[in-house]
N, CA, C and O atoms as a CHARMM CRD file, in Angstrom:
* protein
*
  288
    1    1 LEU  N      5.35700  -7.27200  -0.39300 PROA 1      0.00000
    2    1 LEU  CA     5.35800  -8.07200   0.81600 PROA 1      0.00000
    3    1 LEU  C      4.68900  -9.41500   0.61000 PROA 1      0.00000
    4    1 LEU  O      4.79100 -10.29600   1.46400 PROA 1      0.00000
    5    2 GLY  N      4.01500  -9.58300  -0.49900 PROA 2      0.00000
    6    2 GLY  CA     3.36600 -10.85200  -0.77100 PROA 2      0.00000
    7    2 GLY  C      4.34500 -11.93900  -1.16300 PROA 2      0.00000
    8    2 GLY  O      4.02700 -13.12200  -1.05200 PROA 2      0.00000
    9    3 GLU  N      5.53300 -11.56200  -1.62100 PROA 3      0.00000
   10    3 GLU  CA     6.51500 -12.55600  -2.03600 PROA 3      0.00000
   11    3 GLU  C      7.24200 -13.11900  -0.82100 PROA 3      0.00000
   12    3 GLU  O      7.68100 -12.37300   0.05400 PROA 3      0.00000
   13    4 LYS  N      7.36400 -14.43000  -0.77800 PROA 4      0.00000
   14    4 LYS  CA     7.95000 -15.09800   0.38500 PROA 4      0.00000
   15    4 LYS  C      9.37000 -14.65100   0.68100 PROA 4      0.00000
   16    4 LYS  O      9.79100 -14.67700   1.83800 PROA 4      0.00000
   17    5 LYS  N     10.12300 -14.23900  -0.34000 PROA 5      0.00000
   18    5 LYS  CA    11.51300 -13.83300  -0.09100 PROA 5      0.00000
   19    5 LYS  C     11.59400 -12.58700   0.80300 PROA 5      0.00000
   20    5 LYS  O     12.65500 -12.28400   1.34900 PROA 5      0.00000
   21    6 PHE  N     10.46300 -11.85700   0.95200 PROA 6      0.00000
   22    6 PHE  CA    10.44600 -10.66800   1.79700 PROA 6      0.00000
   23    6 PHE  C      9.87000 -10.92500   3.18800 PROA 6      0.00000
   24    6 PHE  O      9.90800 -10.04300   4.04600 PROA 6      0.00000
   25    7 TRP  N      9.33400 -12.13100   3.41800 PROA 7      0.00000
   26    7 TRP  CA     8.74300 -12.45600   4.70500 PROA 7      0.00000
   27    7 TRP  C      9.81900 -12.51800   5.78900 PROA 7      0.00000
   28    7 TRP  O     10.94600 -12.93900   5.53000 PROA 7      0.00000
   29    8 GLY  N      9.46600 -12.09800   6.99900 PROA 8      0.00000
   30    8 GLY  CA    10.35300 -12.21700   8.14700 PROA 8      0.00000
   31    8 GLY  C     11.50600 -11.23800   8.16300 PROA 8      0.00000
   32    8 GLY  O     12.44600 -11.41500   8.93800 PROA 8      0.00000
   33    9 LYS  N     11.46400 -10.22200   7.34100 PROA 9      0.00000
   34    9 LYS  CA    12.55000  -9.24700   7.25600 PROA 9      0.00000
   35    9 LYS  C     12.23400  -7.95400   8.02200 PROA 9      0.00000
   36    9 LYS  O     13.06900  -7.05200   8.08600 PROA 9      0.00000
   37   10 GLY  N     11.03900  -7.86500   8.59900 PROA 10     0.00000
   38   10 GLY  CA    10.66100  -6.67800   9.36700 PROA 10     0.00000
   39   10 GLY  C     10.00500  -5.57600   8.54800 PROA 10     0.00000
   40   10 GLY  O      9.72600  -4.50000   9.07600 PROA 10     0.00000
   41   11 PHE  N      9.75400  -5.82800   7.26000 PROA 11     0.00000
   42   11 PHE  CA     9.14600  -4.79500   6.42000 PROA 11     0.00000
   43   11 PHE  C      7.71600  -4.47200   6.85500 PROA 11     0.00000
   44   11 PHE  O      7.31300  -3.30900   6.84600 PROA 11     0.00000
   45   12 GLY  N      6.95600  -5.48700   7.23000 PROA 12     0.00000
   46   12 GLY  CA     5.57300  -5.26100   7.66200 PROA 12     0.00000
   47   12 GLY  C      5.50300  -4.37600   8.88800 PROA 12     0.00000
   48   12 GLY  O      4.68900  -3.45500   8.94400 PROA 12     0.00000
   49   13 LYS  N      6.35300  -4.64600   9.87700 PROA 13     0.00000
   50   13 LYS  CA     6.38200  -3.81600  11.08300 PROA 13     0.00000
   51   13 LYS  C      6.83500  -2.40400  10.74300 PROA 13     0.00000
   52   13 LYS  O      6.28700  -1.43500  11.27000 PROA 13     0.00000
   53   14 MET  N      7.81900  -2.27600   9.87700 PROA 14     0.00000
   54   14 MET  CA     8.30000  -0.95500   9.48100 PROA 14     0.00000
   55   14 MET  C      7.17600  -0.15400   8.82500 PROA 14     0.00000
   56   14 MET  O      7.00300   1.02900   9.12000 PROA 14     0.00000
   57   15 ILE  N      6.42300  -0.78500   7.94900 PROA 15     0.00000
   58   15 ILE  CA     5.31200  -0.11400   7.28500 PROA 15     0.00000
   59   15 ILE  C      4.24800   0.29500   8.30000 PROA 15     0.00000
   60   15 ILE  O      3.74400   1.41700   8.25100 PROA 15     0.00000
   61   16 LEU  N      3.90400  -0.60700   9.22100 PROA 16     0.00000
   62   16 LEU  CA     2.91800  -0.27100  10.25000 PROA 16     0.00000
   63   16 LEU  C      3.38500   0.89100  11.11600 PROA 16     0.00000
   64   16 LEU  O      2.59500   1.77900  11.43500 PROA 16     0.00000
   65   17 ASP  N      4.65800   0.89700  11.49900 PROA 17     0.00000
   66   17 ASP  CA     5.19700   1.99900  12.30000 PROA 17     0.00000
   67   17 ASP  C      5.07700   3.32400  11.55300 PROA 17     0.00000
   68   17 ASP  O      4.70500   4.34000  12.14000 PROA 17     0.00000
   69   18 ASN  N      5.38900   3.31300  10.26700 PROA 18     0.00000
   70   18 ASN  CA     5.28800   4.53600   9.46100 PROA 18     0.00000
   71   18 ASN  C      3.84200   5.00100   9.30800 PROA 18     0.00000
   72   18 ASN  O      3.56300   6.19800   9.37400 PROA 18     0.00000
   73   19 ILE  N      2.92700   4.06200   9.10500 PROA 19     0.00000
   74   19 ILE  CA     1.50800   4.40700   8.99600 PROA 19     0.00000
   75   19 ILE  C      1.01800   5.03600  10.29600 PROA 19     0.00000
   76   19 ILE  O      0.29600   6.03300  10.27900 PROA 19     0.00000
   77   20 GLN  N      1.41500   4.44900  11.42200 PROA 20     0.00000
   78   20 GLN  CA     0.98700   4.97600  12.71700 PROA 20     0.00000
   79   20 GLN  C      1.53800   6.37500  12.95700 PROA 20     0.00000
   80   20 GLN  O      0.81200   7.25000  13.42900 PROA 20     0.00000
   81   21 ALA  N      2.80300   6.59800  12.64100 PROA 21     0.00000
   82   21 ALA  CA     3.40400   7.91800  12.82000 PROA 21     0.00000
   83   21 ALA  C      2.70500   8.95300  11.93700 PROA 21     0.00000
   84   21 ALA  O      2.42200  10.06200  12.39000 PROA 21     0.00000
   85   22 LEU  N      2.43100   8.60400  10.70200 PROA 22     0.00000
   86   22 LEU  CA     1.74700   9.51500   9.78900 PROA 22     0.00000
   87   22 LEU  C      0.31900   9.78900  10.25400 PROA 22     0.00000
   88   22 LEU  O     -0.16100  10.91900  10.15400 PROA 22     0.00000
   89   23 ALA  N     -0.35900   8.76400  10.76000 PROA 23     0.00000
   90   23 ALA  CA    -1.73000   8.94300  11.25000 PROA 23     0.00000
   91   23 ALA  C     -1.75900   9.95200  12.39300 PROA 23     0.00000
   92   23 ALA  O     -2.63600  10.81400  12.43500 PROA 23     0.00000
   93   24 ILE  N     -0.81900   9.85500  13.30900 PROA 24     0.00000
   94   24 ILE  CA    -0.76300  10.78600  14.43900 PROA 24     0.00000
   95   24 ILE  C     -0.54000  12.21100  13.94400 PROA 24     0.00000
   96   24 ILE  O     -1.19700  13.14200  14.41000 PROA 24     0.00000
   97   25 VAL  N      0.38300  12.38100  13.00300 PROA 25     0.00000
   98   25 VAL  CA     0.64100  13.71300  12.43000 PROA 25     0.00000
   99   25 VAL  C     -0.63300  14.26500  11.79000 PROA 25     0.00000
  100   25 VAL  O     -0.89300  15.46600  11.86300 PROA 25     0.00000
  101   26 LYS  N     -1.41600  13.40700  11.17200 PROA 26     0.00000
  102   26 LYS  CA    -2.64500  13.81800  10.48700 PROA 26     0.00000
  103   26 LYS  C     -3.84400  13.93500  11.43300 PROA 26     0.00000
  104   26 LYS  O     -4.94300  14.28200  10.99900 PROA 26     0.00000
  105   27 GLY  N     -3.63800  13.64700  12.71900 PROA 27     0.00000
  106   27 GLY  CA    -4.72600  13.75300  13.68800 PROA 27     0.00000
  107   27 GLY  C     -5.64500  12.54900  13.73200 PROA 27     0.00000
  108   27 GLY  O     -6.78400  12.64800  14.19000 PROA 27     0.00000
  109   28 ILE  N     -5.15600  11.41200  13.25800 PROA 28     0.00000
  110   28 ILE  CA    -5.92600  10.15800  13.28900 PROA 28     0.00000
  111   28 ILE  C     -5.40600   9.34400  14.46500 PROA 28     0.00000
  112   28 ILE  O     -4.21100   9.05600  14.54400 PROA 28     0.00000
  113   29 TYR  N     -6.29300   8.97600  15.37000 PROA 29     0.00000
  114   29 TYR  CA    -5.85200   8.31700  16.58400 PROA 29     0.00000
  115   29 TYR  C     -6.38500   6.89900  16.75000 PROA 29     0.00000
  116   29 TYR  O     -6.19600   6.28200  17.79800 PROA 29     0.00000
  117   30 CYS  N     -7.05100   6.38100  15.71500 PROA 30     0.00000
  118   30 CYS  CA    -7.50500   5.00200  15.74100 PROA 30     0.00000
  119   30 CYS  C     -7.38100   4.42600  14.33500 PROA 30     0.00000
  120   30 CYS  O     -7.85100   5.02500  13.36800 PROA 30     0.00000
  121   31 LEU  N     -6.74900   3.26700  14.22900 PROA 31     0.00000
  122   31 LEU  CA    -6.57500   2.59800  12.94700 PROA 31     0.00000
  123   31 LEU  C     -7.39600   1.30900  12.93400 PROA 31     0.00000
  124   31 LEU  O     -7.53000   0.62800  13.95100 PROA 31     0.00000
  125   32 TYR  N     -7.93700   0.99400  11.77100 PROA 32     0.00000
  126   32 TYR  CA    -8.69100  -0.23300  11.56600 PROA 32     0.00000
  127   32 TYR  C     -8.09600  -0.97600  10.38000 PROA 32     0.00000
  128   32 TYR  O     -7.57100  -0.36300   9.45100 PROA 32     0.00000
  129   33 LEU  N     -8.18100  -2.29700  10.41800 PROA 33     0.00000
  130   33 LEU  CA    -7.74700  -3.09700   9.28000 PROA 33     0.00000
  131   33 LEU  C     -8.58500  -4.35500   9.20400 PROA 33     0.00000
  132   33 LEU  O     -9.22500  -4.76100  10.17400 PROA 33     0.00000
  133   34 GLU  N     -8.56800  -4.95700   8.03700 PROA 34     0.00000
  134   34 GLU  CA    -9.24500  -6.22800   7.82000 PROA 34     0.00000
  135   34 GLU  C     -8.22200  -7.21500   7.27900 PROA 34     0.00000
  136   34 GLU  O     -7.48400  -6.90800   6.34300 PROA 34     0.00000
  137   35 VAL  N     -8.18300  -8.39400   7.86900 PROA 35     0.00000
  138   35 VAL  CA    -7.21400  -9.41200   7.48000 PROA 35     0.00000
  139   35 VAL  C     -7.93200 -10.75100   7.32700 PROA 35     0.00000
  140   35 VAL  O     -8.86000 -11.06200   8.07400 PROA 35     0.00000
  141   36 GLY  N     -7.49000 -11.53200   6.35300 PROA 36     0.00000
  142   36 GLY  CA    -8.07400 -12.84500   6.13800 PROA 36     0.00000
  143   36 GLY  C     -7.82700 -13.77000   7.32400 PROA 36     0.00000
  144   36 GLY  O     -6.75000 -13.75100   7.91900 PROA 36     0.00000
  145   37 LYS  N     -8.82200 -14.57500   7.66300 PROA 37     0.00000
  146   37 LYS  CA    -8.68300 -15.51000   8.78700 PROA 37     0.00000
  147   37 LYS  C     -7.55500 -16.50700   8.55900 PROA 37     0.00000
  148   37 LYS  O     -6.95400 -16.99200   9.51800 PROA 37     0.00000
  149   38 GLU  N     -7.26300 -16.81500   7.30800 PROA 38     0.00000
  150   38 GLU  CA    -6.19900 -17.77700   7.01400 PROA 38     0.00000
  151   38 GLU  C     -4.81000 -17.14200   7.07700 PROA 38     0.00000
  152   38 GLU  O     -3.81600 -17.86600   7.04000 PROA 38     0.00000
  153   39 ASN  N     -4.71100 -15.84100   7.17100 PROA 39     0.00000
  154   39 ASN  CA    -3.42600 -15.15200   7.15700 PROA 39     0.00000
  155   39 ASN  C     -2.88900 -14.99400   8.58700 PROA 39     0.00000
  156   39 ASN  O     -2.89000 -13.90000   9.15200 PROA 39     0.00000
  157   40 ILE  N     -2.44200 -16.09400   9.14000 PROA 40     0.00000
  158   40 ILE  CA    -1.99600 -16.14300  10.53100 PROA 40     0.00000
  159   40 ILE  C     -0.74600 -15.28400  10.75300 PROA 40     0.00000
  160   40 ILE  O     -0.61700 -14.63500  11.79100 PROA 40     0.00000
  161   41 ARG  N      0.16300 -15.27800   9.79100 PROA 41     0.00000
  162   41 ARG  CA     1.38800 -14.46500   9.93100 PROA 41     0.00000
  163   41 ARG  C      1.04300 -12.99200  10.09600 PROA 41     0.00000
  164   41 ARG  O      1.59900 -12.31900  10.96400 PROA 41     0.00000
  165   42 ALA  N      0.13900 -12.48900   9.28000 PROA 42     0.00000
  166   42 ALA  CA    -0.26500 -11.07900   9.37000 PROA 42     0.00000
  167   42 ALA  C     -1.00100 -10.82100  10.68500 PROA 42     0.00000
  168   42 ALA  O     -0.75800  -9.81000  11.34300 PROA 42     0.00000
  169   43 GLN  N     -1.88900 -11.72100  11.06600 PROA 43     0.00000
  170   43 GLN  CA    -2.61400 -11.55000  12.33100 PROA 43     0.00000
  171   43 GLN  C     -1.64400 -11.44500  13.50300 PROA 43     0.00000
  172   43 GLN  O     -1.80500 -10.59000  14.37400 PROA 43     0.00000
  173   44 ASN  N     -0.63600 -12.31600  13.52100 PROA 44     0.00000
  174   44 ASN  CA     0.34500 -12.28400  14.60700 PROA 44     0.00000
  175   44 ASN  C      1.10800 -10.96800  14.62600 PROA 44     0.00000
  176   44 ASN  O      1.36900 -10.41900  15.69700 PROA 44     0.00000
  177   45 LEU  N      1.46900 -10.45800  13.45400 PROA 45     0.00000
  178   45 LEU  CA     2.14600  -9.16200  13.37700 PROA 45     0.00000
  179   45 LEU  C      1.25500  -8.06900  13.94600 PROA 45     0.00000
  180   45 LEU  O      1.70400  -7.26600  14.76400 PROA 45     0.00000
  181   46 TYR  N     -0.00600  -8.02900  13.51900 PROA 46     0.00000
  182   46 TYR  CA    -0.91500  -6.97800  13.97300 PROA 46     0.00000
  183   46 TYR  C     -1.13800  -7.05900  15.48000 PROA 46     0.00000
  184   46 TYR  O     -1.16800  -6.02800  16.15200 PROA 46     0.00000
  185   47 LEU  N     -1.29400  -8.26500  16.02000 PROA 47     0.00000
  186   47 LEU  CA    -1.45900  -8.42400  17.46600 PROA 47     0.00000
  187   47 LEU  C     -0.20000  -7.96300  18.20100 PROA 47     0.00000
  188   47 LEU  O     -0.29000  -7.28000  19.22100 PROA 47     0.00000
  189   48 LYS  N      0.96300  -8.33300  17.69100 PROA 48     0.00000
  190   48 LYS  CA     2.23200  -7.93000  18.29500 PROA 48     0.00000
  191   48 LYS  C      2.39700  -6.40600  18.27700 PROA 48     0.00000
  192   48 LYS  O      3.02100  -5.83700  19.17200 PROA 48     0.00000
  193   49 CYS  N      1.83900  -5.75400  17.26200 PROA 49     0.00000
  194   49 CYS  CA     1.92700  -4.29900  17.12600 PROA 49     0.00000
  195   49 CYS  C      0.81600  -3.57100  17.87500 PROA 49     0.00000
  196   49 CYS  O      0.71100  -2.34900  17.77200 PROA 49     0.00000
  197   50 GLY  N     -0.00900  -4.29000  18.62100 PROA 50     0.00000
  198   50 GLY  CA    -0.99400  -3.64400  19.47600 PROA 50     0.00000
  199   50 GLY  C     -2.41400  -3.58900  18.95000 PROA 50     0.00000
  200   50 GLY  O     -3.26900  -2.95700  19.57000 PROA 50     0.00000
  201   51 PHE  N     -2.69400  -4.22900  17.82900 PROA 51     0.00000
  202   51 PHE  CA    -4.06300  -4.26900  17.32300 PROA 51     0.00000
  203   51 PHE  C     -4.86000  -5.31900  18.09400 PROA 51     0.00000
  204   51 PHE  O     -4.30700  -6.30500  18.58200 PROA 51     0.00000
  205   52 SER  N     -6.16600  -5.08800  18.19300 PROA 52     0.00000
  206   52 SER  CA    -7.08300  -6.01500  18.84700 PROA 52     0.00000
  207   52 SER  C     -8.15500  -6.42100  17.85200 PROA 52     0.00000
  208   52 SER  O     -8.54800  -5.63500  16.99000 PROA 52     0.00000
  209   53 ILE  N     -8.62400  -7.65300  17.97800 PROA 53     0.00000
  210   53 ILE  CA    -9.72200  -8.12900  17.13900 PROA 53     0.00000
  211   53 ILE  C    -11.02100  -7.56500  17.70200 PROA 53     0.00000
  212   53 ILE  O    -11.31900  -7.74600  18.88200 PROA 53     0.00000
  213   54 ILE  N    -11.79200  -6.88400  16.85900 PROA 54     0.00000
  214   54 ILE  CA   -13.05900  -6.31300  17.31900 PROA 54     0.00000
  215   54 ILE  C    -14.26400  -6.95200  16.64700 PROA 54     0.00000
  216   54 ILE  O    -15.38900  -6.79700  17.12100 PROA 54     0.00000
  217   55 GLU  N    -14.04400  -7.66700  15.54800 PROA 55     0.00000
  218   55 GLU  CA   -15.15900  -8.29800  14.84100 PROA 55     0.00000
  219   55 GLU  C    -14.64100  -9.45700  13.99900 PROA 55     0.00000
  220   55 GLU  O    -13.55100  -9.39100  13.43200 PROA 55     0.00000
  221   56 GLN  N    -15.43200 -10.50700  13.92600 PROA 56     0.00000
  222   56 GLN  CA   -15.11400 -11.63000  13.05400 PROA 56     0.00000
  223   56 GLN  C    -16.17900 -11.71700  11.97500 PROA 56     0.00000
  224   56 GLN  O    -17.37600 -11.76000  12.25900 PROA 56     0.00000
  225   57 LYS  N    -15.72000 -11.74100  10.73800 PROA 57     0.00000
  226   57 LYS  CA   -16.62000 -11.94800   9.60800 PROA 57     0.00000
  227   57 LYS  C    -16.44400 -13.38100   9.12800 PROA 57     0.00000
  228   57 LYS  O    -15.69500 -14.15300   9.72800 PROA 57     0.00000
  229   58 CYS  N    -17.11600 -13.72800   8.07200 PROA 58     0.00000
  230   58 CYS  CA   -17.06300 -15.09100   7.55100 PROA 58     0.00000
  231   58 CYS  C    -15.63100 -15.52900   7.25400 PROA 58     0.00000
  232   58 CYS  O    -15.20500 -16.59400   7.70200 PROA 58     0.00000
  233   59 ASN  N    -14.88500 -14.71900   6.50600 PROA 59     0.00000
  234   59 ASN  CA   -13.52700 -15.09500   6.10300 PROA 59     0.00000
  235   59 ASN  C    -12.45100 -14.11800   6.55800 PROA 59     0.00000
  236   59 ASN  O    -11.29900 -14.22700   6.13900 PROA 59     0.00000
  237   60 SER  N    -12.81400 -13.16200   7.41100 PROA 60     0.00000
  238   60 SER  CA   -11.82900 -12.16100   7.80900 PROA 60     0.00000
  239   60 SER  C    -12.07000 -11.68400   9.23600 PROA 60     0.00000
  240   60 SER  O    -13.10900 -11.94900   9.84200 PROA 60     0.00000
  241   61 LEU  N    -11.08200 -10.97700   9.74300 PROA 61     0.00000
  242   61 LEU  CA   -11.15300 -10.35100  11.05900 PROA 61     0.00000
  243   61 LEU  C    -11.00900  -8.85000  10.88000 PROA 61     0.00000
  244   61 LEU  O    -10.24300  -8.38800  10.03400 PROA 61     0.00000
  245   62 ILE  N    -11.74500  -8.09000  11.67700 PROA 62     0.00000
  246   62 ILE  CA   -11.58700  -6.64400  11.72600 PROA 62     0.00000
  247   62 ILE  C    -10.79800  -6.36200  13.00400 PROA 62     0.00000
  248   62 ILE  O    -11.13700  -6.85100  14.08200 PROA 62     0.00000
  249   63 MET  N     -9.74600  -5.56700  12.86100 PROA 63     0.00000
  250   63 MET  CA    -8.88800  -5.24300  13.99700 PROA 63     0.00000
  251   63 MET  C     -8.75700  -3.72800  14.11700 PROA 63     0.00000
  252   63 MET  O     -8.91200  -2.99800  13.13800 PROA 63     0.00000
  253   64 GLU  N     -8.46700  -3.26800  15.34000 PROA 64     0.00000
  254   64 GLU  CA    -8.27500  -1.84200  15.56500 PROA 64     0.00000
  255   64 GLU  C     -7.12000  -1.60700  16.52500 PROA 64     0.00000
  256   64 GLU  O     -6.73600  -2.48300  17.30000 PROA 64     0.00000
  257   65 LYS  N     -6.58300  -0.40300  16.45000 PROA 65     0.00000
  258   65 LYS  CA    -5.56000   0.02800  17.39200 PROA 65     0.00000
  259   65 LYS  C     -5.77400   1.50000  17.67900 PROA 65     0.00000
  260   65 LYS  O     -5.85400   2.32400  16.76700 PROA 65     0.00000
  261   66 HSD  N     -5.86600   1.82000  18.97200 PROA 66     0.00000
  262   66 HSD  CA    -5.92800   3.21600  19.39700 PROA 66     0.00000
  263   66 HSD  C     -4.50000   3.69000  19.58200 PROA 66     0.00000
  264   66 HSD  O     -3.72300   3.06800  20.30600 PROA 66     0.00000
  265   67 LEU  N     -4.15500   4.77800  18.93600 PROA 67     0.00000
  266   67 LEU  CA    -2.78700   5.28700  18.98200 PROA 67     0.00000
  267   67 LEU  C     -2.60000   6.17100  20.19600 PROA 67     0.00000
  268   67 LEU  O     -3.46800   6.97200  20.54400 PROA 67     0.00000
  269   68 ASN  N     -1.45500   6.01400  20.83200 PROA 68     0.00000
  270   68 ASN  CA    -1.12100   6.78600  22.02700 PROA 68     0.00000
  271   68 ASN  C     -0.38300   8.03900  21.60300 PROA 68     0.00000
  272   68 ASN  O      0.79900   7.97700  21.26400 PROA 68     0.00000
  273   69 ILE  N     -1.06100   9.17500  21.61500 PROA 69     0.00000
  274   69 ILE  CA    -0.42900  10.40100  21.11500 PROA 69     0.00000
  275   69 ILE  C      0.63100  10.92400  22.06600 PROA 69     0.00000
  276   69 ILE  O      1.51300  11.66700  21.63300 PROA 69     0.00000
  277   70 GLN  N      0.58200  10.56500  23.35600 PROA 70     0.00000
  278   70 GLN  CA     1.58000  11.03400  24.30900 PROA 70     0.00000
  279   70 GLN  C      2.97100  10.46300  24.03300 PROA 70     0.00000
  280   70 GLN  O      3.97700  11.08200  24.37700 PROA 70     0.00000
  281   71 SER  N      3.02600   9.26600  23.40500 PROA 71     0.00000
  282   71 SER  CA     4.32600   8.61500  23.21500 PROA 71     0.00000
  283   71 SER  C      5.03600   9.11400  21.97300 PROA 71     0.00000
  284   71 SER  O      6.19000   8.74300  21.75800 PROA 71     0.00000
  285   72 LYS  N      4.41000   9.93600  21.14600 PROA 72     0.00000
  286   72 LYS  CA     5.05000  10.41800  19.91700 PROA 72     0.00000
  287   72 LYS  C      5.57400  11.81600  20.08700 PROA 72     0.00000
  288   72 LYS  O      6.14300  12.38000  19.15200 PROA 72     0.00000
């Protein structure tokens, strides 16, 4: 996904959807991630997918998403 030829093709969202589905199956109901402050494309994807910023570090953001088990 780091290569530009793969950007904007929906692979990131597909991967996030699969991670969320697997987390629910495994009994994990909250996901956390860390993303670089300069990585605006990734931040926008995570926000669009329901993640919230919970902490700002020097060069990164910590984000979380509570998974809705009723919808799966």
